[in-house]
LOKEDREN-370174 format. One line per field, with one value per residue (C-alpha): residue in three letters; residue number from 1; x, y, z. Coordinates in steps of 0.1 Angstrom, whole numbers. Example, Ala and Ser with C-alpha at 12.3 -4.5 7.8 and 13.67 -1.06 7.14 Angstrom:
LOKEDREN-370174
rest: c(ala, ser)
nr: c(1, 2)
east: c(123, 137)
north: c(-45, -11)
up: c(78, 71)
end
This chain:
LOKEDREN-370174
rest: c(met, asn, arg, arg, leu, phe, ile, thr, ala, leu, thr, leu, pro, ile, ser, leu, phe, ala, pro, ala, val, ala, asn, ala, his, pro, ile, lys, gly, val, gly, asp, phe, tyr, ala, gly, met, leu, his, pro, ile, thr, ala, ile, glu, tyr, ala, val, pro, leu, ile, ala, ile, gly, leu, cys, ala, gly, gln, gln, ser, arg, glu, thr, ala, arg, asp, met, val, val, ala, phe, pro, ile, ala, cys, gly, leu, gly, ala, leu, leu, ala, phe, ile, val, ala, val, pro, gly, lys, leu, ala, val, ile, asp, tyr, gly, cys, met, val, val, leu, gly, val, leu, val, ala, leu, ala, arg, arg, met, pro, ser, ala, ile, ala, ile, val, leu, thr, ala, ser, val, gly, val, met, ile, gly, trp, asp, asn, gly, ala, glu, ile, thr, ala, glu, ile, ser, pro, tyr, arg, phe, ile, pro, gly, leu, val, phe, ser, ser, leu, leu, ser, ile, val, tyr, gly, val, gly, leu, val, arg, his, leu, lys, val, pro, trp, thr, leu, phe, ala, val, arg, val, val, gly, ser, trp, ile, ala, ala, leu, gly, ile, leu, val, ser, gly, ile, arg)
nr: c(1, 2, 3, 4, 5, 6, 7, 8, 9, 10, 11, 12, 13, 14, 15, 16, 17, 18, 19, 20, 21, 22, 23, 24, 25, 26, 27, 28, 29, 30, 31, 32, 33, 34, 35, 36, 37, 38, 39, 40, 41, 42, 43, 44, 45, 46, 47, 48, 49, 50, 51, 52, 53, 54, 55, 56, 57, 58, 59, 60, 61, 62, 63, 64, 65, 66, 67, 68, 69, 70, 71, 72, 73, 74, 75, 76, 77, 78, 79, 80, 81, 82, 83, 84, 85, 86, 87, 88, 89, 90, 91, 92, 93, 94, 95, 96, 97, 98, 99, 100, 101, 102, 103, 104, 105, 106, 107, 108, 109, 110, 111, 112, 113, 114, 115, 116, 117, 118, 119, 120, 121, 122, 123, 124, 125, 126, 127, 128, 129, 130, 131, 132, 133, 134, 135, 136, 137, 138, 139, 140, 141, 142, 143, 144, 145, 146, 147, 148, 149, 150, 151, 152, 153, 154, 155, 156, 157, 158, 159, 160, 161, 162, 163, 164, 165, 166, 167, 168, 169, 170, 171, 172, 173, 174, 175, 176, 177, 178, 179, 180, 181, 182, 183, 184, 185, 186, 187, 188, 189, 190, 191, 192, 193, 194, 195)
east: c(-162, -142, -111, -120, -116, -82, -69, -77, -68, -33, -29, -35, -13, 10, -4, -1, 36, 41, 25, 30, 45, 20, 18, -2, 4, -11, -45, -73, -102, -94, -74, -45, -61, -80, -46, -29, -59, -59, -25, -14, -48, -41, -10, -2, 30, 12, -27, -14, 7, -19, -45, -19, -8, -48, -54, -19, -30, -70, -49, -33, -44, -65, -34, -10, -33, -41, 1, -1, -29, -13, 24, 16, 0, 27, 56, 38, 39, 80, 87, 68, 92, 121, 117, 124, 154, 170, 159, 142, 168, 158, 156, 126, 100, 119, 123, 83, 78, 96, 74, 43, 57, 69, 30, 11, 30, 25, -18, -16, 5, -19, 2, 6, 38, 53, 41, 80, 86, 54, 56, 91, 69, 46, 64, 90, 67, 46, 80, 89, 53, 54, 88, 78, 48, 62, 87, 55, 56, 59, 62, 25, 15, 9, 26, 4, -24, -8, 5, -22, -50, -16, -20, -57, -61, -41, -49, -89, -70, -56, -85, -106, -89, -88, -125, -136, -109, -123, -158, -155, -168, -170, -139, -141, -138, -111, -92, -106, -83, -52, -62, -66, -28, -11, -22, -7, 31, 25, 12, 45, 71, 47, 58, 93, 104, 86, 108)
north: c(96, 74, 95, 101, 63, 65, 93, 79, 44, 58, 82, 57, 38, 62, 87, 51, 42, 81, 95, 127, 146, 143, 176, 153, 174, 195, 180, 204, 208, 184, 194, 182, 157, 141, 141, 122, 102, 91, 95, 53, 40, 45, 36, 0, -1, 12, -4, -41, -38, -27, -51, -83, -66, -66, -97, -113, -94, -112, -146, -143, -143, -114, -101, -100, -85, -59, -48, -52, -29, -5, -7, 2, 42, 47, 32, 50, 87, 78, 66, 104, 122, 103, 114, 154, 138, 114, 110, 84, 56, 47, 11, 18, 10, -29, -34, -23, -56, -71, -70, -73, -109, -117, -111, -123, -157, -153, -146, -178, -197, -189, -204, -178, -160, -143, -115, -102, -109, -97, -66, -62, -69, -44, -20, -26, -19, 10, 30, 18, 33, 60, 71, 71, 85, 119, 121, 131, 165, 193, 233, 236, 209, 206, 182, 188, 178, 154, 131, 122, 115, 87, 74, 71, 57, 31, 25, 23, -6, -26, -28, -33, -64, -74, -76, -89, -120, -125, -122, -150, -183, -202, -225, -216, -180, -185, -202, -179, -154, -175, -173, -139, -137, -153, -138, -113, -125, -128, -98, -83, -110, -91, -62, -71, -82, -55, -31)
up: c(-379, -394, -390, -353, -346, -371, -350, -311, -320, -335, -306, -277, -277, -280, -250, -228, -239, -232, -204, -199, -162, -141, -112, -91, -59, -48, -59, -69, -45, -22, 7, 18, 45, 18, -3, 26, 24, -13, -23, -3, -17, -52, -62, -65, -45, -14, -15, -21, 8, 29, 16, 26, 60, 72, 58, 73, 105, 103, 97, 136, 170, 182, 206, 176, 153, 176, 182, 140, 135, 162, 149, 111, 116, 144, 118, 90, 105, 114, 81, 63, 87, 81, 44, 58, 73, 43, 10, -4, -18, -56, -43, -21, -52, -53, -16, -17, -43, -28, 5, -17, -22, 16, 22, -4, 5, 45, 40, 16, 38, 63, 92, 130, 133, 166, 176, 174, 139, 133, 150, 132, 97, 96, 113, 87, 60, 73, 76, 40, 28, 52, 42, 0, 4, 31, 2, -18, 0, -17, -4, -11, 9, 48, 64, 93, 75, 51, 72, 97, 61, 50, 88, 88, 57, 54, 92, 78, 55, 74, 105, 72, 60, 94, 101, 64, 75, 115, 97, 75, 91, 57, 48, 12, 23, 40, 20, -8, 10, 9, -25, -29, -9, -38, -60, -43, -42, -80, -88, -70, -85, -119, -112, -98, -131, -150, -131)
end
């Protein structure tokens, strides 16, 4: 028993710092639509901006929030299609983390934005997330199933964020959303520094 514990204690740090190449695509037992749904919510560089966009949209006026919810899935789908035309630049991950910082700061400030600025910001993040995820489509994956799954789960994440913020009535809960925004900004700064 002690020998197993020793070997585990010795190999665990090595496996954490030198992981093997992951063969994540296609996911066995999961259809292409569901693989598209899972892809943006299982990686920090996609999931956190989705949460931040949802929280930010929830803090906006009803019309601006609606425009953000409509703009994001369209931009995400177009970004995924863009991956078939233009290769994803290597600096896109850095831009994703920068957007995480900007969105986190916006949520922490809880200020209303002009609708045009909110739509441009939302569409920019949508294109980046779609573009980065679209590049993951291999020959074994049907883009006609993967992209709708990607767009659907991204849309659901944003709608849930909007709904969460809209249904908070107690003042301290609205302040808690702002705290989450500051954590998102801090996470973006931390991950950017590590990279």
